[in-house]
C-alpha atoms as one frame of an Amber mdcrd trajectory, in Angstrom:
protein
 235.286  91.433 -26.248 235.446  88.297 -24.136 238.177  87.955 -21.485 239.750
  85.091 -23.444 240.163  87.437 -26.414 242.073  90.129 -24.525 245.756  89.921
 -25.388 248.326  89.007 -22.772 250.988  91.002 -24.585 252.999  87.839 -25.193
 252.736  86.134 -28.583 253.392  82.624 -27.277 250.963  83.011 -24.383 248.289
  84.320 -26.744 248.851  81.379 -29.084 248.415  78.916 -26.224 245.286  80.754
 -25.107 243.880  80.488 -28.635 244.519  76.744 -28.667 242.935  76.488 -25.235
 239.840  78.246 -26.534 239.605  75.768 -29.412 239.820  72.851 -26.983 237.140
  74.372 -24.761 234.831  74.908 -27.740 235.365  71.267 -28.689 234.235  70.111
 -25.264 237.638  69.573 -23.646 237.721  72.086 -20.746 240.280  70.159 -18.686
 242.784  70.195 -21.565 241.945  73.848 -22.193 242.711  74.621 -18.552 246.114
  72.933 -18.836 247.037  75.068 -21.833 245.852  78.246 -20.085 248.009  77.351
 -17.100 250.984  77.159 -19.447 250.103  80.547 -20.929 249.869  82.058 -17.464
 253.285  80.725 -16.528 254.575  83.134 -19.180 252.265  86.021 -18.204 251.307
  85.673 -14.518 249.928  89.217 -14.371 247.292  88.609 -17.064 243.968  89.124
 -15.235 241.828  88.183 -18.249 243.800  84.963 -18.622 243.163  83.988 -15.018
 239.451  84.651 -15.489 239.423  82.449 -18.570 241.276  79.738 -16.652 238.609
  79.916 -13.942 235.931  79.380 -16.604 237.682  76.303 -18.003 238.333  74.836
 -14.564 234.698  75.306 -13.564 233.503  73.576 -16.741 235.926  70.741 -16.037
 234.407  70.283 -12.557 237.389  71.774 -10.730 235.507  74.251  -8.539 238.364
  74.699  -6.071 240.733  75.523  -8.924 238.215  77.967 -10.391 237.927  79.762
  -7.049 241.722  79.968  -6.800 241.923  81.540 -10.281 239.131  84.019  -9.532
 240.884  85.176  -6.380 243.974  85.735  -8.514 241.859  87.907 -10.834 240.796
  90.078  -7.902 244.384  90.395  -6.698 245.368  91.715 -10.127 242.264  93.866
 -10.776 240.776  95.473  -7.665 238.140  97.224  -9.788 236.850  93.789 -10.854
 236.136  94.566 -14.491 235.506  90.834 -15.096 232.922  90.348 -12.326 235.042
  87.832 -10.420 233.295  88.593  -7.114 229.936  87.755  -8.671 231.305  84.443
  -9.893 232.821  83.679  -6.497 229.405  84.256  -4.931 227.761  81.856  -7.401
 230.397  79.258  -6.528 229.729  79.704  -2.799 233.099  81.310  -2.073 231.872
  84.855  -1.341 228.867  86.573   0.184 225.987  87.693  -2.026 226.920  91.194
  -3.251 224.445  94.065  -3.226 225.279  94.825  -6.843 227.886  94.087  -9.506
 230.928  96.345  -9.974 230.102  99.284 -12.253 233.250  98.667 -14.315 232.096
  95.124 -15.000 228.624  96.200 -16.179 230.012  99.041 -18.299 232.561  96.796
 -20.039 230.018  94.011 -20.489 227.619  96.235 -22.407 230.244  98.271 -24.246
 231.554  94.979 -25.650 228.017  93.750 -26.339 226.621  96.901 -27.982 227.276
  96.039 -31.644 225.585  92.641 -31.469 223.127  93.326 -28.649 219.903  93.573
 -30.622 220.709  90.704 -32.984 221.645  88.438 -30.101 218.941  89.390 -27.621
 215.945  90.060 -29.839 216.454  87.756 -32.807 218.138  84.811 -31.084 216.822
  84.926 -27.500 213.279  86.149 -28.107 213.629  89.218 -25.888 210.294  91.028
 -25.665 210.275  93.175 -22.515 210.008  96.602 -24.236 206.859  95.630 -26.121
 205.290  93.843 -23.159 206.073  96.645 -20.721 204.725  99.334 -23.035 201.559
  97.271 -23.552 201.116  96.806 -19.792 201.434 100.557 -19.250 198.851 101.245
 -21.972 196.429  98.634 -20.616 196.620  99.679 -16.945 193.384 101.256 -15.734
 193.508 105.007 -15.255 196.766 105.420 -17.164 197.195 108.748 -19.025 197.059
 108.528 -22.792 200.020 110.905 -23.055 203.070 111.698 -20.925 204.897 114.988
 -20.660 208.357 113.585 -19.894 209.568 109.975 -19.816 212.929 108.925 -18.364
 214.125 105.534 -19.614 216.678 104.230 -17.105 219.177 101.717 -18.471 217.916
 102.486 -21.965 220.579 100.333 -23.642 220.336 100.508 -27.432 216.972 102.240
 -27.137 214.597  99.342 -27.698 211.934 100.787 -25.389 212.007 104.259 -26.936
 210.084 103.444 -30.133 207.432 101.635 -28.073 206.536 104.799 -26.119 207.645
 107.677 -28.367 204.209 108.297 -29.840 202.759 108.960 -26.377 205.332 111.406
 -24.990 206.440 115.024 -25.447 210.025 114.489 -24.292 211.975 111.241 -23.957
 215.252 110.949 -22.036 217.458 107.857 -21.904 220.297 107.019 -19.528 222.744
 104.130 -19.535 226.128 103.261 -18.037 227.513 102.048 -21.372 228.639 104.656
 -23.910 228.549 101.962 -26.567 224.875 101.297 -25.914 224.086 105.017 -25.844
 225.708 105.419 -29.268 223.399 102.740 -30.643 220.381 104.390 -29.017 221.345
 107.712 -30.613 221.260 106.113 -34.065 217.525 105.485 -33.650 216.805 109.220
 -33.452 214.036 108.580 -30.929 215.373 110.175 -27.733 215.422 113.918 -27.049
 218.295 113.492 -24.607 220.754 110.688 -23.880 223.215 110.653 -20.999 225.593
 108.354 -19.168 224.438 107.347 -15.689 225.405 104.844 -13.010 222.269 103.602
 -11.267 224.302 102.036  -8.460 225.293 105.491  -7.123 223.374 108.053  -5.089
 220.907 110.265  -6.970 223.236 113.266  -7.154 226.225 111.129  -8.172 224.340
 108.974 -10.668 224.444 111.373 -13.625 220.668 111.467 -14.023 220.626 115.067
 -12.744 223.769 116.348 -14.479 223.740 119.449 -16.669 220.939 121.139 -14.784
 218.403 118.340 -15.301 215.882 118.890 -12.546 214.543 116.440  -9.970 210.814
 115.595  -9.884 210.660 116.153 -13.658 209.279 112.842 -14.955 205.679 111.659
 -15.093 206.786 108.231 -16.402 210.002 106.410 -15.473 210.877 103.077 -17.067
 213.506 100.404 -16.475 213.153  97.545 -18.952 215.438  94.598 -18.202 217.764
  96.708 -16.052 217.226  95.846 -12.395 218.630  92.327 -12.796 222.042  94.005
 -12.961 221.645  95.747  -9.600 220.660  93.273  -6.852 219.794  95.493  -3.892
 217.351  98.053  -5.277 217.447 100.668  -2.503 219.835 102.881  -4.468 217.976
 102.860  -7.767 214.668 103.439  -5.985 216.152 106.560  -4.410 216.950 107.791
  -7.934 213.431 106.948  -9.129 211.887 108.740  -6.164 213.926 111.885  -6.895
 213.037 111.774 -10.596 209.324 111.257 -10.101 206.846 114.101 -10.132 203.802
 113.782  -7.885 201.661 110.905  -9.149 204.347 109.718 -11.589 204.296 106.191
 -13.000 207.255 103.812 -12.633 207.156 100.796 -14.978 209.862  98.131 -14.899
 210.747  94.468 -15.149 212.696  92.012 -12.997 213.686  88.401 -13.349 211.387
  86.364 -11.128 213.258  84.770  -8.219 210.260  82.448  -7.763 210.887  82.576
  -4.020 208.924  84.101  -1.180 211.275  86.973  -0.408 214.598  88.631  -1.135
 216.759  88.397  -4.224 219.377  85.988  -5.509 222.275  85.832  -7.958 221.958
  83.286 -10.733 224.623  81.430 -12.708 224.032  83.971 -15.491 225.472  86.593
 -13.071 222.116  88.380 -13.180 219.983  89.013 -10.117 216.428  87.749  -9.707
 213.971  89.393  -7.316 210.901  88.094  -5.531 207.540  89.820  -5.809 207.492
  90.324  -2.047 210.889  92.067  -2.100 209.757  94.396  -4.889 206.519  95.280
  -3.132 208.349  96.015   0.129 210.951  98.269  -1.448 208.355 100.091  -3.537
 206.265 100.816  -0.446 209.346 102.060   1.421 209.857 104.694  -1.303 206.227
 105.742  -1.616 205.153 103.706  -4.660 202.089 101.473  -4.990 201.544  98.676
  -7.516 198.875  99.359 -10.152 199.427  96.331 -12.382 201.608  93.225 -12.462
 202.194  90.586 -15.130 204.296  87.443 -15.170 205.869  86.527 -18.474 208.740
  84.744 -20.204 211.087  87.627 -20.989 213.825  85.816 -22.949 215.491  82.484
 -23.494 218.826  81.580 -21.913 220.759  78.465 -22.953 217.537  77.098 -24.410
 215.544  77.642 -21.212 212.878  80.297 -20.611 213.686  83.129 -18.221 210.620
  84.083 -16.204 210.080  87.705 -15.278 207.642  90.036 -13.554 206.525  93.313
 -15.099 205.274  96.050 -12.782 203.390  99.287 -13.323 203.430 101.441 -10.174
 202.736 105.016  -9.198 204.138 107.498  -6.712 201.437 107.515  -4.105 203.244
 109.456  -1.379
């Protein structure tokens, strides 16, 4: 559910917000912002309404007003379920965060779960699961079969069918319960669990219920790391999961810069090849194969990514 669709609890305010949405969809963001301001006069504690107002103001070219509204969102919702801090960073009003708030990511994908595959695969040409599985299969020296695969950020389980025929046991973890429910419907995974990849290994949920460390000979993360930014934490989880000589295969959005990572207008992070290589080496992983590819479309433009196949070398 989009922020603009979350009720204020006031019938008149909701009606004005609905009219504002219609104006925005008709290309009149300034008029939409005026109507949202009127709605918020009636319900000043409506965090979702302030976030929507920020969106309209930004589209109308009122960056200062958008920043003001986003700061109001944070004052009303310290947990930042709407990702206001990310937006403030994009607008130049906050430092680059290491990662998005977990509540924001969880809500984003819970709300997206029912239409995720239709939207991403059919409309945006998303192809990372197939391309990543093919890169693993084509990498020199790769085993033909894996004992245990852990699919981090498994989402609705799109990667599972691509690898199922080559594994004995397949585990999937995701922050969103809605996405996990969709993955369960596929009947492909032997185990599914909720996990927060932004936390420490023991807090993440990947080792809950007696699930042992160093148990996986293949770990995957297809289209996941763009929601994390700083990858030190998730690499610690991968290192703990990986058996000796384990393979870690994953994708990132290509920052197309020499180093570091950045936050894009999409509120997704993009990482440079140099940053990935440095952080892999720091955690004892070496690159076996790398491929650059268009991984999806976004607003009619191609999103360029990098696919990596690595192994635990130390």
